[in-house]
C-alpha positions as CSV (number, residue, x, y, z in Angstrom):
1,M,0.2,-0.2,0.0
2,E,3.1,2.0,0.4
3,K,3.9,2.0,-3.0
4,S,0.7,3.2,-3.9
5,A,-0.5,6.0,-1.7
6,E,3.4,8.0,-3.3
7,F,1.7,7.2,-6.7
8,I,-1.8,8.9,-5.5
9,V,-0.1,11.6,-3.8
10,N,3.0,11.8,-6.2
11,R,0.5,12.9,-8.4
12,V,-1.1,15.3,-6.6
13,M,1.5,17.1,-6.0
14,K,1.8,17.7,-9.4
15,N,-1.9,18.8,-10.8
16,N,-1.5,15.6,-12.5
17,F,-5.2,13.8,-12.5
18,G,-5.3,11.5,-15.2
19,M,-5.7,7.8,-14.6
20,A,-3.9,8.3,-11.0
21,F,-7.8,8.9,-10.0
22,E,-11.6,7.0,-10.3
23,S,-15.2,8.1,-9.6
24,L,-17.8,6.2,-8.0
25,L,-21.4,6.8,-7.3
26,Q,-23.1,5.5,-3.8
27,P,-26.6,5.4,-3.8
28,I,-29.3,7.1,-1.6
29,F,-32.9,5.9,-1.1
30,D,-36.4,7.2,0.3
31,T,-37.0,4.6,3.0
32,S,-40.7,5.4,2.3
33,G,-40.5,4.3,-1.4
34,F,-38.2,2.5,-1.5
35,T,-36.2,5.0,-4.5
36,C,-33.0,6.4,-5.4
37,V,-33.1,9.6,-4.5
38,G,-29.1,10.7,-5.2
39,A,-25.9,9.8,-5.3
40,E,-22.5,10.1,-2.6
41,M,-19.5,10.2,-5.5
42,L,-16.2,8.8,-3.5
43,I,-12.4,8.8,-5.5
44,R,-11.4,5.6,-5.1
45,G,-7.5,5.3,-6.0
46,V,-6.1,4.0,-9.5
47,H,-2.7,2.3,-8.9
48,R,-1.3,-1.1,-11.4
49,R,-5.5,-0.8,-12.3
50,A,-5.7,-1.0,-8.9
51,L,-8.9,1.2,-6.8
52,V,-7.1,2.1,-3.6
53,S,-9.0,3.4,-0.6
54,P,-8.6,6.8,0.1
55,D,-7.7,5.9,3.6
56,V,-4.7,4.8,2.2
57,F,-4.0,8.6,0.6
58,I,-6.6,10.6,2.0
59,N,-4.9,10.9,5.6
60,R,-1.3,12.6,3.2
61,L,-3.0,15.0,1.1
62,E,-4.5,16.7,3.9
63,E,-0.8,17.5,5.8
64,N,0.7,18.6,3.5
65,G,-2.2,20.3,1.3
66,G,-2.9,18.2,-1.4
67,I,-6.6,17.8,-0.5
68,V,-7.3,22.0,-1.2
69,S,-6.3,20.8,-5.7
70,L,-7.4,16.8,-5.4
71,G,-10.6,18.2,-3.4
72,E,-11.6,21.1,-6.8
73,H,-10.0,18.9,-9.1
74,V,-13.0,16.3,-7.4
75,I,-15.8,18.9,-7.4
76,S,-14.6,20.7,-11.2
77,S,-15.7,17.0,-12.4
78,A,-18.7,16.4,-10.0
79,F,-20.4,19.3,-11.7
80,S,-20.3,18.5,-15.3
81,Y,-21.1,15.0,-14.7
82,M,-24.3,16.5,-12.5
83,T,-25.1,19.0,-15.4
84,D,-24.6,16.6,-18.6
85,V,-25.7,13.1,-17.4
86,I,-27.6,13.4,-14.2
87,V,-29.8,16.5,-14.6
88,P,-31.2,15.9,-18.1
89,H,-32.7,12.5,-16.3
90,N,-33.8,13.5,-13.1
91,G,-33.6,17.6,-11.9
92,S,-34.8,16.4,-8.9
93,Y,-31.8,14.5,-7.7
94,L,-29.3,15.3,-4.9
95,L,-25.6,14.8,-5.6
96,H,-23.2,14.3,-2.3
97,L,-19.5,15.6,-2.1
98,N,-16.9,14.7,0.3
99,L,-15.3,18.0,1.8
100,S,-12.9,17.7,3.9
101,P,-12.2,20.4,7.0
102,V,-8.9,21.9,5.1
103,Q,-10.7,23.0,2.4
104,L,-12.7,24.5,4.1
105,N,-10.0,26.9,5.6
106,D,-8.7,27.3,2.9
107,A,-8.5,31.2,2.1
108,G,-10.7,31.7,-1.1
109,F,-12.0,28.3,-1.2
110,A,-16.1,29.1,-1.0
111,D,-15.6,31.7,-4.2
112,R,-13.7,29.5,-6.8
113,I,-16.1,26.5,-6.5
114,V,-18.9,29.1,-7.2
115,E,-17.0,30.1,-10.2
116,L,-16.9,27.4,-10.9
117,V,-20.6,27.6,-11.2
118,A,-20.8,30.4,-12.7
119,Q,-19.2,28.3,-15.9
120,R,-21.7,26.2,-16.4
121,P,-25.5,25.3,-15.2
122,V,-24.6,23.7,-12.2
123,P,-27.7,23.4,-10.2
124,V,-26.6,24.3,-6.7
125,Q,-29.4,23.5,-4.6
126,R,-29.0,20.0,-5.6
127,I,-25.3,19.5,-4.5
128,V,-24.7,18.2,-0.8
129,F,-21.1,19.2,0.5
130,E,-21.0,17.0,3.5
131,I,-18.0,18.7,5.7
132,T,-15.9,14.9,6.8
133,D,-15.4,15.2,10.0
134,N,-11.6,14.3,11.3
135,N,-10.0,16.0,14.1
136,I,-9.0,18.8,12.2
137,L,-11.5,21.4,12.5
138,L,-12.8,24.6,11.3
139,D,-11.6,27.8,11.2
140,D,-12.5,31.5,11.8
141,T,-11.7,30.7,7.1
142,G,-13.6,28.1,7.5
143,R,-16.9,28.6,9.0
144,E,-16.6,31.5,6.9
145,N,-15.8,29.2,3.5
146,A,-18.9,27.6,4.7
147,T,-21.4,30.4,5.3
148,R,-20.7,31.6,1.8
149,L,-20.9,28.7,0.1
150,R,-24.7,27.7,2.3
151,D,-25.4,31.7,0.7
152,A,-25.0,30.8,-2.8
153,G,-27.7,28.2,-2.2
154,F,-25.4,25.5,-1.4
155,L,-26.7,23.2,0.7
156,L,-24.4,21.8,4.2
157,A,-23.8,18.2,5.9
158,W,-21.9,17.1,8.8
159,D,-20.3,14.0,7.7
160,D,-20.3,10.6,10.3
161,I,-22.1,11.4,13.1
162,H,-22.3,8.8,15.9
163,S,-22.6,10.1,19.3
164,V,-25.2,13.8,20.9
165,E,-21.6,15.6,22.0
166,Q,-20.6,14.8,18.7
167,L,-23.7,16.3,16.7
168,Q,-24.0,19.5,19.4
169,S,-20.5,20.2,19.0
170,R,-20.1,19.9,15.5
171,L,-23.6,22.2,14.6
172,A,-21.8,24.6,16.6
173,Q,-19.2,25.1,14.9
174,V,-21.7,25.2,11.5
175,E,-25.0,24.5,10.2
176,T,-26.0,22.3,8.1
177,D,-28.6,21.0,6.1
178,F,-28.3,17.5,7.0
179,I,-25.9,14.8,9.5
180,K,-25.2,11.7,8.4
181,L,-25.3,8.9,11.3
182,D,-22.3,7.1,10.9
183,R,-22.2,3.1,10.5
184,A,-20.6,2.7,13.9
185,C,-24.8,3.9,14.6
186,F,-26.0,0.6,13.9
187,R,-24.3,-1.5,16.0
188,A,-25.8,-3.8,19.1
189,T,-25.2,-1.3,22.5
190,S,-25.6,2.0,20.1
191,G,-29.8,2.4,19.8
192,E,-30.8,4.8,22.0
193,E,-27.5,6.8,21.1
194,T,-28.8,6.6,17.7
195,L,-32.3,7.6,18.3
196,N,-30.9,10.5,20.8
197,I,-29.2,12.0,17.8
198,I,-32.4,11.2,15.8
199,R,-34.4,13.2,17.4
200,G,-31.1,16.4,18.7
201,A,-31.5,16.4,15.1
202,Q,-34.8,16.8,14.2
203,E,-35.2,18.9,16.7
204,K,-32.9,21.7,15.3
205,E,-34.7,21.2,12.1
206,V,-31.7,19.4,10.6
207,D,-32.4,16.4,8.1
208,V,-30.7,13.0,8.9
209,I,-28.9,10.5,6.6
210,A,-28.8,7.0,7.8
211,E,-25.3,5.6,6.1
212,G,-23.8,1.9,6.5
213,V,-27.3,0.5,6.3
214,E,-27.2,-3.3,5.4
215,T,-30.2,-5.4,6.5
216,F,-34.7,-4.2,7.5
217,S,-34.0,-4.2,10.4
218,Q,-31.7,-1.5,10.3
219,M,-34.5,0.3,8.1
220,Q,-37.3,-0.7,9.7
221,V,-36.2,1.6,12.6
222,L,-34.7,4.3,10.7
223,F,-38.9,4.7,9.0
224,N,-40.4,4.6,12.6
225,S,-37.6,7.6,13.3
226,N,-38.9,9.3,10.0
227,V,-35.6,9.1,8.3
228,R,-36.0,9.5,5.2
229,L,-33.3,9.6,3.1
230,A,-30.4,6.6,3.2
231,Q,-27.5,4.9,1.6
232,G,-25.6,1.6,2.1
233,Y,-25.0,-2.4,0.7
234,L,-29.8,-3.2,1.5
235,F,-30.0,-0.8,-1.4
236,S,-26.4,-0.7,-3.6
237,R,-22.8,-1.0,-3.3
238,P,-20.7,1.6,-5.2
239,L,-21.6,2.2,-9.0
240,N,-19.0,4.0,-10.7
241,Q,-20.6,6.3,-13.5
242,D,-21.7,4.7,-15.9
243,S,-24.2,1.8,-13.6
244,F,-24.7,4.2,-11.9
245,R,-26.5,5.8,-15.2
246,Q,-27.8,2.3,-16.5
247,K,-29.7,1.8,-13.3
248,H,-31.3,4.5,-11.6
249,L,-31.1,6.9,-14.4
250,Q,-32.0,5.0,-17.5
251,L,-35.9,4.9,-16.5
252,T,-36.3,9.2,-16.0
253,E,-35.8,9.7,-20.0
């Protein structure tokens, strides 16, 4: 894995993204009708024709700042896919994109994203930026960038929420439109805490999305708690762009 990480990090630092990355789409479903309503775009590295998990290289790119250029490359590609492929088939779909706090803390980040929108008819109200949870806090610049994105019409989410304390801490940094329940919320010992997270978010009028849903019993808990958005292997594994289009967009043509 070390060689894979070195290859990918070196490509990013040279702004050479070609053939080094592949985008996958994890469908997001409405639990009430078991229908696809959008997708989260995931990034995978590619080394010697094998996919490389982001866990191998993302932390290193956050440390050296390369995550900023990689992230903007991914966002630009996602905007193109949204306008060229998703919108012509289904304009109501949401497209979720991950944002590292390092990206948000970078001066001028939000302005650069808004400039990308000016170059193509991106439906900003259908783009959800998910702020990933790690040990990096948002600074004043990060909070300003988050506010700028919301003012421009984008939606925001806090990713990987697994406790009430964490929920409160994240929403105190930046108010968002969504929070995503971490897959750890479906452990047998997490039931009461998970329900408290859901109630806490709903009291603040923040919509809840569950990830890592694998069983019908988990989905039933979500449905009973009025959580309508979910993703996980119960619904679908991540798909490449062509497969996502064939499975979840063709029927709407």
